[in-house]
Each structure stands twice: as C-alpha cells, then as structure tokens.
C-alpha positions as CSV (number, residue, x, y, z in Angstrom):
1,M,-191.5,67.9,120.1
2,S,-188.4,67.6,122.2
3,F,-188.0,64.5,124.3
4,G,-188.1,65.2,128.0
5,K,-189.5,68.7,127.8
6,R,-193.0,69.7,128.9
7,Q,-195.4,71.0,126.3
8,S,-198.2,73.2,127.1
9,G,-201.6,73.2,125.5
10,F,-204.1,70.6,124.3
11,A,-201.9,69.1,121.5
12,A,-199.3,68.0,124.0
13,A,-201.5,65.4,125.5
14,A,-202.4,63.9,122.1
15,P,-200.1,60.9,121.1
16,A,-197.7,61.6,118.3
17,F,-198.3,59.4,115.3
18,N,-195.8,59.1,112.5
19,T,-197.7,58.6,109.2
20,D,-194.5,57.9,107.2
21,I,-194.2,54.5,108.8
22,A,-197.8,53.4,108.1
23,V,-198.1,50.9,105.2
24,A,-201.1,51.2,102.9
25,H,-203.5,48.2,102.8
26,G,-202.3,45.7,100.2
27,Q,-198.8,47.0,100.0
28,V,-196.2,44.2,100.5
29,A,-192.6,44.5,101.4
30,T,-190.5,42.7,98.8
31,E,-187.0,43.2,100.1
32,T,-185.0,40.2,101.3
33,A,-183.4,40.1,104.7
34,E,-179.7,40.7,104.4
35,A,-176.9,39.6,106.8
36,T,-176.4,42.1,109.5
37,G,-172.9,43.2,110.5
38,H,-169.6,43.7,108.8
39,P,-168.1,40.6,107.2
40,F,-165.1,41.0,109.6
41,R,-167.4,40.2,112.6
42,W,-168.4,36.9,111.1
43,L,-164.8,36.1,110.1
44,I,-163.8,36.6,113.8
45,M,-166.6,34.2,114.8
46,L,-165.5,31.7,112.2
47,V,-161.9,31.8,113.2
48,A,-162.7,31.6,117.0
49,C,-165.1,28.7,116.6
50,G,-162.7,26.9,114.3
51,A,-159.8,27.4,116.7
52,M,-161.9,26.1,119.7
53,L,-162.9,23.0,117.6
54,Y,-159.3,22.4,116.7
55,G,-158.2,22.8,120.3
56,L,-160.8,20.4,121.5
57,V,-160.0,17.7,118.9
58,A,-156.2,18.1,119.4
59,S,-156.3,18.0,123.2
60,Y,-158.9,15.3,124.0
61,G,-159.3,13.4,120.8
62,P,-156.1,11.3,120.8
63,D,-156.6,10.2,124.4
64,I,-160.1,9.0,123.8
65,L,-159.1,7.1,120.7
66,R,-156.2,5.5,122.5
67,D,-158.5,4.5,125.5
68,H,-161.1,2.9,123.1
69,R,-158.4,1.0,121.3
70,L,-156.9,-0.3,124.6
71,A,-160.2,-0.8,126.4
72,G,-160.2,-3.9,128.6
73,T,-156.4,-4.2,128.7
74,W,-155.7,-1.8,131.6
75,Q,-154.2,-3.2,134.8
76,P,-152.9,-1.5,137.9
77,A,-149.4,0.0,137.5
78,Y,-147.7,-0.3,140.9
79,D,-144.5,1.5,139.6
80,L,-146.5,4.7,139.0
81,R,-148.1,7.2,141.4
82,A,-150.8,9.7,140.6
83,T,-150.3,13.2,142.1
84,E,-152.0,16.6,141.9
85,G,-155.3,15.1,140.8
86,K,-158.2,17.6,140.7
87,C,-161.6,18.0,139.1
88,E,-163.2,21.4,138.5
89,R,-167.0,21.3,137.9
90,T,-168.5,24.2,136.0
91,N,-172.2,25.1,136.2
92,F,-173.1,21.5,137.4
93,V,-172.6,20.3,133.8
94,V,-169.0,20.3,132.6
95,T,-166.2,18.7,134.6
96,F,-162.5,19.2,133.7
97,C,-160.2,16.7,135.5
98,S,-156.4,16.5,135.4
99,A,-153.8,14.3,137.2
100,K,-150.1,13.9,137.0
101,I,-148.6,10.4,136.8
102,K,-145.1,10.1,138.1
103,S,-142.8,7.0,137.9
104,V,-141.7,5.7,141.3
105,A,-138.9,3.7,139.8
106,R,-137.5,6.7,137.9
107,P,-138.1,9.8,140.0
108,D,-136.0,12.0,137.8
109,D,-138.4,11.6,134.8
110,P,-140.9,14.4,134.5
111,P,-144.5,13.5,135.3
112,S,-147.0,13.1,132.5
113,T,-150.3,15.1,132.7
114,H,-153.6,13.5,131.9
115,R,-156.6,15.7,131.3
116,F,-160.2,14.7,130.5
117,L,-163.6,16.2,130.1
118,M,-166.9,14.9,131.3
119,F,-170.6,16.0,131.3
120,F,-173.0,15.5,134.2
121,A,-170.4,13.7,136.4
122,S,-168.4,15.2,139.2
123,G,-165.4,12.9,139.5
124,G,-164.9,14.0,143.1
125,G,-163.8,11.4,145.7
126,E,-162.7,8.8,143.1
127,A,-159.4,7.1,143.7
128,L,-156.6,8.1,141.3
129,A,-155.3,4.7,140.4
130,P,-152.7,4.7,137.7
131,V,-153.0,1.9,135.1
132,R,-150.9,0.6,132.3
133,S,-152.0,-1.3,129.2
134,T,-151.0,-4.9,128.7
135,I,-150.7,-4.4,125.0
136,D,-148.8,-1.1,124.9
137,R,-146.6,-0.8,128.0
138,N,-146.0,2.9,127.3
139,A,-149.7,3.8,127.5
140,V,-150.5,4.9,131.0
141,S,-153.7,6.5,132.3
142,I,-156.0,6.9,135.3
143,F,-158.4,3.9,135.8
144,Y,-161.4,6.2,136.4
145,A,-160.9,8.0,133.1
146,A,-159.8,5.0,131.0
147,E,-162.5,2.5,132.0
148,T,-165.1,3.8,134.4
149,K,-166.0,7.1,132.6
150,L,-164.9,6.2,129.0
151,R,-168.5,6.3,127.6
152,N,-169.2,9.6,129.3
153,R,-166.0,11.1,128.0
154,T,-166.7,9.9,124.5
155,L,-170.3,11.3,124.5
156,S,-169.1,14.6,126.0
157,F,-166.4,14.9,123.4
158,I,-168.8,14.1,120.5
159,F,-171.4,16.5,121.8
160,S,-168.9,19.3,122.3
161,A,-167.2,18.8,118.9
162,G,-170.6,18.7,117.2
163,I,-171.7,22.0,118.8
164,L,-168.5,23.7,117.9
165,A,-168.6,22.3,114.3
166,L,-172.2,23.6,114.0
167,F,-171.1,27.1,115.2
168,T,-168.1,27.0,112.8
169,M,-170.4,26.2,109.8
170,L,-172.8,28.9,110.9
171,G,-170.0,31.4,111.1
172,M,-168.8,30.3,107.6
173,F,-172.3,30.7,106.2
174,L,-172.8,34.1,107.8
175,F,-169.4,35.3,106.7
176,W,-170.1,34.2,103.1
177,R,-173.5,35.8,103.2
178,A,-172.2,39.1,104.6
179,A,-169.2,39.2,102.2
180,N,-171.5,38.8,99.2
181,S,-173.9,41.5,100.3
182,F,-171.2,43.9,101.6
183,S,-170.7,47.1,99.6
184,P,-168.3,49.7,101.0
C-alpha cells in the first residue's frame, strides 16, 4: 500500500498489521544494547568537554585559589581605579563579570582585566572598589569578587567543573564503548 494514496475497496479500511515484528510468547531478546553512533562522534564530545573543562580551570581556578589564600588581607587601593566594569547575566542563573583595573600613579601601564563567574547572583549595582592585599602587594582585585562573593564564586566554580568533568568522563566511556563495538 502506498503512503498517501487512496485505496478503494473493503481491505483499504482495515488496519495494516505487520506479522514479522510480532514476537512469539516466551521468546526473549538476548542481544545487548550497543553504543549508538560512530566513535568519531564520541571523540568530538570527549575533546570538546575536555577543552571546556581545561578552559574553565585555567581561566577561573588561579584567581579563586589566590583569593582564598589572601582572604582577609584585602584593603582599599587608592592608587588604582576600576574601569569598564560590567556583569552579564544569562538565563537568570549564570553571571559573568569583568572589570579593568588601571593604575592612577602609572597611567602608561596597561590595565589588568579581572573576570569572575557567579551563580544565582546578579552583581549589578555593586561598587567596583579596587583592593590590594597586605601580604602580596602585587595582588589586586575587586572587593566585591575577592571578599563579598568569594563563597559563591567558589561553589559556582566547583559545580561547573564537576559537571564538565562528568561529561568528559561520560564522553570517554561512550567513545571507548563505541570504539570497541565498531566494525567497518
């Protein structure tokens, strides 16, 4: 019977039933489920998730570790000025903030950019007060990021890295499974 064509007669109204698909009573399927897709697809997923995990750890990890190490030692830096500060909130969940800190005493020096990530916080309307550590005079940051939202930044980083690590391991498992069952 052709799809979309009218059939005349009594048999056309009867539903078509394919008897080849019917399984006899007591017959059990014994085949195991195999990984779907070509191994190259899972390799792409593995590389993409691994690259995102590396990018997250390389860009946000050192600043969070530094801020934890220097917690409680930040004081206002009157020789610095924060410029071009902005926070972009995505889907009311993730907020990406950045600010440039420029030296007032040495205006020819290029500004340093500070970026941070937060979950469930907007960051809008906060004062961008540059701070400097009393222990390490070269360490500068924004007070809002270094002290006020340090716990939020840490938990956001751990959650994001954990999810990306989980997807990377899942990609590795699916790639391994598809590569072992692949036969050209």
